[in-house]
N, C-alpha and C positions, 0 to 999 in steps of 0.2 A: 079668623086665625089664618084666614086668604088671604085677606088685604095686608095685616101685617109683617106675613113672608113676603109678599110681591113689593113693598115699600123696601123691605131688606135686602133684597136682590136690585133694586134699581138702585138703592143708596151702593151697592160694592160696584156694580158696573159702574156710577159715575166717578167712584173713586177709583179706580182702573183704567179708564179712560183719563183720567185726570194724572196719576201717574204716568201713562203712558206717553201722555203729550209731554210732561216734564221731564221724562228718560230721553224723549228725543230731541229734543230742545237742550239739554249737555250734553248728548252727541254730538250734534253737530257746532257747539258751541268747543269741544275737543276736536274736533276734527279743525274749524278754522283759524285754532292757538297751533296746533300741527303742525296746520299749511303756511300757515305766519314764520313760526319755527323754521320750517324746511325752506321757505324763501330766503329768511334772512342769513340759511347756513351754507345756500348756493351762493347767494350774494357775497358774503365773505370769503370763500373759498376761490369767486370770480376774483377775487382783488387780488388774494391772496397769489392765485396763478399769475393774474396780469404784476404783479409787483416781481414776482420772479425770474417772469418773461424780459421784464425793460434791465432787469439787471442782469441777465444772461446777455440777452446785446451789449450791454456798456462791456460788461467783462471780454466778451467776445473784442470789440472793438478795439480796447485795451489789451489786449493778448494779441490780438493782431499786431498794432503797431509794436508791440516789442516784439514778438515772433520775426517783423521787418527787419528790426534793428540787430537782431541777433544772426539772422543772414547774410547783413551785409558785413558783419563783424566777419563772421566764419568765410564770406570769398574772401575777403584780404586774407585771413590767417592761412587760408587753400591755396592761396597764388604762390605764397612764403614758403608754402611745406613741399609744392610740387617742384620749385625749382631746388631745396635742397635734395628732394627725394632723386632729381635727376642724375646728382654725383653719385650719391648711392647705388643706383639701377644695375650698372655694369659690374661694380664688384661682388653685389651680390648672387648675379647670373653669373658669374663666374665661380662663387663658392658653390651655389647649387648645382652648375655641370659638375666637379670637380667631387661634391659629395656625394650627386647619380651615379659618377662611374665607380667610384668605390662599392656602394650600396651592390650594384650589379655584379660586381666581380664577390663580393659576397656570398651574394645568393649563387651565383654557378658554384663556390666552391662546397656553398651547403649542398646544394645537388648534385654533387658527386660525392660528397659524403654520403646521402641519404640511402642511394645509390648500391654505394658499397654495403652499406647496411645492411641493406634490404638482400641483398644477395646472401651475404654474411646469414643472415637469418631463415632464410628461406634454404640455402642447404643445411642448416642445425637443424630445421623440422623436417627435411626429408630424412638427413641421417639419422634422427630421433625417432622418426616414424620407422626405417625398416627396421633399428636393432631392436625397437618395441616390438614389431610384428617377430621377428627371427625369435627374441626374448621368449613371446610368447609361447611359437610355434616348440622351440626347445622346454618351456616346462611342459604344455599339453602332451610333448612326446614322453617326459619324466611318468608326467602323470599315469599316463595311458600304461606305462608299462610296469612302474608300480602297483596297478593295477593288477597287471595279469599276473602278477607274482601268485597271487591268491585265488581260489579255485572254491566255489560252494558245491559240499558233497552233502550229504544225506544220511542220518543216522538214523538205522531200521530200531537198536535200543532206545535211544533217549527221544524218538520221535519228533525230530528237529534239526534244522543246519546247520552244519557247523564250518568254519574257513578252513583251509590246507595251505600252506606257504610254499610253493613249489619249488623254492630255491634254500629256505631253510628250513622247510620241515616241519615249521609249527605248525599246533592246531588249536584253535579258540572254538570256543561257542558265540563270542557276541562278534559284529561284523565289526573289520578291521578299520581303522581310521582313513585308511588310503579309497576305502571302496563309500566310505561316508561322506568325505569330502565330495562323492565326485554323483553325489544323488542330488536330484534338483530340488531347489529351495521352495520349500513352499509358501502361496504367497496367502496376507492377510485373510481370513473368511467375509471380514469387518467392510474394509474399506476395499476391498482387489487392485491395491496398487502397490501398498508396500511389503516387500517380504517380512514375512511371520516370525517371531522370536519367543512366542510362547505358546504353550497348548492348555489348554483348559478343559480338565476331564467330567468338569458337570455339562459344558455347551459343546462338548464336543467339536469344538473348532481351535481355528488359528488366529492368533492375532500379533499384530505388531504393539511395538510401545505405545506410542500414541493410544489407538484403538483399545488395550488393554486396560489404560489407564482411564480411558473415558467411558467402558461398559462396566469395569471390575472395581469403580472407585467404591460405591459403597452401598448399602442394603444386602439382602441376601447373596448377592454375585460377589460382595470381598470374600466370602468364606467359600468360593470354588476353589479347586485341588487344580495347582498349576506347575508346571515344569517349563525350563528354558531348553529351546532347540537346538541352543550352540551355548558354547563356553564363552568366556572373556577374549577366546584370541580369535572368535570365530567362528570354529571349529566344531562340526556336528559330534552330536554327543547320543551315545546308543547306552540307552535305561538297560538294556540287557530283557527287552519285551520280544524280541524275536520279529520287530517290525520292520520294515524299511519305511515305511510313512510316518513314524510313532502315530498309530490309531490308538484306542482306548480298545479292552481295557492295556494296562503298561503298570509295570513296575515304577512306581512311585519313589524319587528319594527323596531325605528324612530334609529337615530347614537348613542344617548344618553344610549339607551337599549340595542342595539350592542355590544356598546364600551364596558358596565357593564358586558354583557354577558364572553364577551372575554376574559376578566380579564385580567394577565399580557400580555397574547399574543395580546393586544388592538394595531392596525395600524391606521395612518390617515385615515380620512372618504374618500373615491375615490372620485373623483371630484372636490375637492376642489385645 
């Protein structure tokens, strides 16, 4: 049995050696054929390149001859043009000088008109600024004088403040509009940039219109109670809670009153 196994092993090794020799011969043959093909391709490319170079030289020679012929023709043509141009040069220079003179006159007149216009504009700006200053000063004095007509007093029976007009003798519990308009406008608690327009009862914060739509657009915050700080004409609204800053708790208006106060910015009633 051992001899049989050795004999088979020797046969297998012999076959492997033969297969290796055949594969090596085939690889060498393929490499030889590939090298011949590469050399043939290089030779063909060299022939093509040589033919292209010869054609380029021939075309270059022909083009040089043609260019030289055209140059000679252009020289003759230029000489004829120069003779004709000399006749037109003096006339054209005169036209240019006259046109330049007209242009300088126009620029000078335009400069004068611009200076006059700037002087008028500066005078108008100064006059409008001065009138605006006088107007603001007059309006501020009128608002202060109107505010000084009202005096805040304290009612011991109701245990809350009331307001008395020193000129007309009118008394009222709610703060007059003249005093409301003089109060500082609160800033949005969310962006801290724009003036607040709405007040939220649940968040206890002020919001501008953009922040209100962003924060209370949906979810549970859409059910929060709110009220407008200003009416349609931008006047401060007093809801009767006796608070100068409209803090909570406060007296909240009905939906109809709220929409009427909000004016053209009216939005659908939340929760419906």
